[in-house]
C-alpha positions in Angstrom: 0.3 0.1 0.0 3.1 2.3 0.0 3.8 3.7 -3.7 7.6 5.3 -2.5 8.3 7.9 -5.4 11.7 9.5 -4.2 11.7 12.5 -6.1 15.1 12.6 -7.3 14.2 9.5 -9.4 10.8 9.2 -10.9 9.3 12.0 -9.9 12.1 13.8 -11.4 12.1 12.5 -14.4 8.6 13.8 -14.8 9.4 16.8 -13.9 10.2 17.7 -10.7 13.5 19.4 -11.1 13.7 23.4 -11.4 16.2 24.7 -13.5 15.3 28.0 -11.3 16.6 31.5 -12.4 19.7 30.0 -13.8 18.7 27.3 -16.0 18.5 27.6 -19.9 16.4 26.6 -22.4 17.7 23.0 -24.5 16.4 21.2 -26.9 12.4 20.3 -26.9 11.2 18.6 -23.6 14.2 19.3 -21.7 15.8 22.0 -20.0 19.7 22.9 -18.3 19.7 23.0 -14.4 22.1 24.6 -13.0 24.1 22.0 -12.4 24.5 21.1 -16.4 22.2 18.4 -16.3 19.1 18.0 -19.1 16.0 17.8 -16.8 12.4 17.8 -17.1 10.7 21.3 -17.3 8.7 22.3 -14.6 5.8 25.3 -13.7 7.9 26.8 -12.6 10.0 27.1 -15.8 7.4 27.4 -17.9 5.9 30.6 -15.9 9.7 31.7 -16.2 10.3 32.1 -19.7 6.0 32.9 -20.3 6.7 36.2 -17.7 3.7 35.2 -15.6 3.3 33.3 -12.1 3.0 30.2 -10.8 -0.6 30.0 -10.0 -1.5 31.7 -13.9 0.0 28.5 -15.7 -1.7 26.4 -12.8 -4.8 28.4 -14.3 -4.3 27.3 -17.4 -3.3 24.1 -16.6 -6.7 23.7 -15.8 -8.4 25.3 -18.5 -9.5 28.4 -16.0 -11.9 31.1 -17.3 -10.3 33.7 -15.9 -7.1 34.7 -18.0 -6.7 36.9 -20.0 -5.8 35.8 -23.9 -3.1 37.0 -24.4 -1.9 35.5 -21.4 -2.7 31.9 -22.2 -1.6 32.1 -25.4 1.6 33.0 -24.4 1.5 31.1 -21.1 0.7 27.8 -23.7 3.4 28.8 -26.7 5.7 28.2 -23.2 4.5 25.1 -22.6 4.8 24.1 -26.1 8.1 25.6 -27.0 9.8 23.7 -23.6 7.7 20.5 -24.3 5.8 21.0 -20.9 3.3 17.9 -20.6 1.1 18.8 -17.3 0.0 15.3 -15.2 -3.7 15.0 -16.2 -4.5 11.3 -16.9 -6.2 10.9 -14.0 -9.1 13.2 -14.7 -10.3 10.4 -17.8 -11.2 7.4 -14.6 -14.9 7.6 -15.2 -15.4 7.8 -11.6 -13.2 10.6 -10.9 -10.8 9.2 -8.3 -7.4 8.1 -8.4 -7.7 6.2 -5.1 -4.5 7.8 -4.6 -4.1 10.4 -2.5 -0.5 12.7 -2.2 2.1 12.3 1.1 4.8 15.6 1.0 7.6 15.1 4.3 10.8 17.1 4.1 12.3 13.5 4.7 12.5 10.0 5.6 15.6 9.0 7.8 13.9 11.2 10.7 12.4 9.3 13.5 9.6 12.1 13.5 8.7 11.7 9.5 8.6 7.9 9.7 6.0 7.9 12.7 3.3 10.1 10.5 3.7 8.5 7.9 3.4 4.7 9.6 -0.2 6.2 10.7 -0.9 7.8 6.8 -0.1 4.2 6.1 -2.4 2.5 8.6 -5.3 4.3 7.6 -5.2 4.3 3.8 -4.4 0.5 3.9 -8.1 -0.1 6.0 -9.5 2.5 3.4 -8.8 0.4 0.7 -6.8 3.2 -1.0 -2.9 3.7 -1.8 -0.5 7.1 -0.9 2.1 8.6 -3.0 5.2 10.0 -1.0 7.4 12.9 -2.0 10.0 13.9 -0.3 11.5 17.6 -0.4 14.5 17.7 1.4 12.9 20.9 3.0 13.5 22.4 -1.0 11.1 25.1 -1.7 10.7 24.8 -5.2 10.5 20.8 -4.9 7.3 21.6 -2.2 5.5 23.7 -4.6 5.7 22.1 -7.9 4.9 18.6 -5.8 1.7 20.2 -4.7 1.0 21.3 -8.3 1.7 18.0 -9.9 0.0 15.7 -7.5 -2.8 18.6 -7.5 -3.1 18.6 -11.4 -4.9 14.9 -11.3 -2.3 12.5 -10.3 -4.2 12.1 -7.0 -7.6 12.6 -5.8 -6.3 15.2 -2.1 -3.0 16.0 -0.5 -1.8 15.5 3.2 1.2 17.9 3.7 3.3 17.3 6.9 5.7 20.3 8.2 5.1 22.5 5.4 7.6 25.2 5.1 6.7 27.7 2.4 2.4 27.5 2.1 2.0 30.5 0.6 3.5 30.0 -2.5 0.8 27.5 -3.0 -2.3 27.1 -0.7 -4.3 30.5 -1.9 -4.3 28.0 -5.5 -5.5 24.7 -3.9 -8.1 26.3 -2.4 -9.1 28.3 -5.6 -9.6 25.1 -7.0 -11.3 23.7 -4.0 -8.0 20.7 -3.9 -8.4 19.1 -0.2 -5.9 18.9 1.5 -5.0 18.3 4.8 -1.7 20.0 6.7 0.1 18.0 9.6 1.6 19.6 12.2 1.5 23.3 11.0 1.2 25.3 13.8 1.2 28.9 11.9 -1.6 31.1 11.1 -3.6 29.2 8.5 -6.7 30.2 7.6 -9.3 28.7 5.5 -7.5 25.7 5.9 -7.6 22.1 7.8 -4.7 20.9 9.8 -4.2 18.5 12.7 -2.0 18.7 14.9 -0.4 18.4 18.7 -1.2 20.5 22.0 2.6 22.3 21.2 2.3 25.0 24.1 0.4 22.9 26.7 2.9 19.7 25.9 6.2 22.1 27.1 4.0 23.9 30.1 3.7 20.4 31.3 7.2 19.5 30.9 8.7 22.7 32.7 6.3 22.7 35.4 7.4 18.7 36.3 11.3 20.6 36.6 10.1 22.9 38.5 9.1 21.0 40.7 11.3 18.5 40.9 13.2 21.6 42.1 14.7 23.2 38.8 15.2 27.1 39.2 17.6 28.2 36.0 15.8 25.9 33.0 18.1 26.2 29.7 16.0 25.9 26.2 17.0 24.6 22.8 14.6 26.3 20.4 13.4 24.9 16.4 13.9 26.2 13.8 12.2 30.0 14.2 10.2 28.8 10.4 8.8 26.4 12.2 5.0 27.3 14.0 5.5 24.7 16.7 8.9 25.8 17.8 7.1 29.3 18.9 4.5 27.2 20.3 6.7 25.4 22.6 9.1 28.7 23.5 5.7 29.9 24.4 4.7 27.7 26.5 7.9 27.8 28.8 7.8 31.5 29.1 4.4 31.3 30.4 4.8 28.4 33.2 8.0 30.3 33.9 5.7 33.2 34.6 3.0 31.2 36.3 6.1 30.2 39.0 6.9 33.2 39.3 10.4 32.6 38.2 12.4 34.8 35.9 12.5 34.5 32.2 16.4 35.0 31.8 17.1 35.8 27.9 20.6 34.2 28.6 18.9 30.6 28.9 17.0 30.7 25.6 19.1 29.2 22.7 18.6 28.6 19.2 17.9 25.3 17.7 17.0 23.4 14.4 15.6 20.3 16.1 18.7 18.6 15.0 20.9 16.8 17.2 24.2 18.6 15.9 22.4 21.5 16.4 20.8 20.3 20.1 24.8 19.9 21.3 26.2 23.3 20.2 23.7 24.7 22.5 24.1 22.9 24.8 27.6 23.8 24.9 26.6 27.4 25.1 24.2 27.0 27.6 27.1 24.8 30.2 29.2 28.3 29.6 27.0 29.9 31.2 28.9 31.9 34.8 25.7 30.1 36.4 24.7 26.7 34.1 21.1 25.5 33.4 20.7 22.7 35.9 17.4 21.4 33.4 17.4 21.7 29.8 14.5 21.2 27.9 14.8 20.5 24.5 12.8 21.7 21.5 12.9 17.7 19.9 14.8 14.4 20.6 16.7 14.3 18.5 17.8 18.0 20.0 17.7 16.3 23.1 19.9 13.5 21.4 22.5 16.0 21.3 22.3 17.4 24.6 23.4 14.1 26.2 26.0 14.0 24.2 27.1 17.6 25.2 26.5 16.3 28.4 29.4 13.5 28.8 31.6 15.6 27.2 31.6 17.9 30.2 31.7 15.4 32.4 28.1 15.2 33.6 26.7 13.0 34.8 22.2 12.8 33.4 20.5 13.4 35.5 22.8 14.0 38.2 24.2 16.6 37.3 21.8 18.0 35.0 18.1 17.1 33.5 17.0 16.8 30.8 13.7 16.4 28.8 13.2 16.1 25.3 10.0 16.4 23.0 8.4 13.9 20.4 8.9 10.6 22.0 10.4 9.0 18.8 11.5 5.3 19.3 14.7 6.3 19.9 13.9 8.0 23.1 12.8 5.1 25.4 16.6 3.3 23.9 19.8 6.4 24.9 21.1 5.9 28.0 19.9 7.3 30.1 16.2 6.8 28.6 14.6 10.3 27.5 12.1 12.1 29.4 10.3 14.0 27.0 7.0 15.0 25.7 4.7 12.4 23.7 3.2 13.5 20.5 0.8 11.2 18.9 2.4 11.2 15.7 1.3 8.0 14.0 -2.3 9.0 15.5 -1.8 12.6 14.1 -1.3 10.5 10.1 -4.4 8.5 10.9 -6.5 11.3 12.0 -5.2 13.2 9.1 -6.1 10.8 6.3 -9.9 10.3 7.8 -10.0 14.4 7.4 -8.7 13.7 4.1 -11.3 11.4 3.1 -14.4 13.5 4.9 -13.1 16.4 2.7 -13.8 14.1 -0.4 -17.1 13.2 0.5 -18.4 16.6 1.4 -16.1 19.0 -0.6 -18.3 21.7 0.9 -17.8 21.1 5.0 -15.7 24.3 6.7 -11.8 24.0 7.6 -11.1 22.7 11.2 -8.1 22.8 12.9 -7.9 19.5 15.0 -5.6 19.9 18.0 -4.3 16.3 19.8 -3.5 15.8 23.8 0.5 15.3 24.2 1.6 12.9 27.6 4.1 13.7 29.7 6.7 10.5 29.1 9.0 10.2 32.5 11.7 7.9 31.9 15.9 8.6 33.8 17.0 11.5 32.4 15.1 13.5 34.6 15.9 14.1 39.1 16.1 17.3 41.0 18.2 19.2 41.5 22.1 18.1 43.6 
């Protein structure tokens, strides 16, 4: 039930590559990418050659009426010149359904994304559907390009995990009434259906537990600044400190990126403070693994000298030493719920958008204790 599509293989050969501003036209049906390789032309190449927006090309491809005739002709000429072919064959199906949903994720070698993908797989299998997985590698042009291709007849609806560049394409999806669900998106998304976890309250519960244990100097490692969950978790940290009457010292907040290496270096910064924290909350389990490694490198024992809490509860959290205390996100359930919500939208297209927030749970293991 899992048609795995690597964007650098099958999807790239059908138009996933993006020549970008440096791309130049070559023989019909191919363009030269920035590295000189010949790749299939994309919707972005057509937009660049025609001198219009991606949304305008999309409207022409889908035969929408509200396009000026001279603009339509210019886009069609660019499509012919480049040899661009839109994927619209699925529309010939008599049922109007492909029985496939599209799933966009940044990567598949990350336990966070894998857990969500497994939940999606379980639910689509139960519904006798398939899904097409595309990995974007967090590249802006890939995310928008795959949305454009998948929404033009290849799939019945889209699931987008942790979208990074939603403004690039969300207006077009809404204009076309194409069903889609965002997973783990905490920014403002009017008109969008979203499934995510209670990031703020989950963080508050973790910080509250550290305060109850007696910690007063609590470090915080953020996630990537362009992810809504980062700001929700930071807000939860600040709110809980204020509720406990503890000062908000900006020196104890260090920018991270959810990754282990930055978790390591951010922890080194916190441990170098004149009054180092007695506990550190990391905005992801991967970052917390970096914290554990940095503590060992500094000769500190966890949790005797430093308590550590992560966020996500990926499988590895229970295998590291010491086993990680963390905030459990219901990642598989988020995938399952998102599929059910998308199917509901397919059956009742006019239903209003909803935001479904699933509760988190603090899982206490071996990495937290009262400060010495």
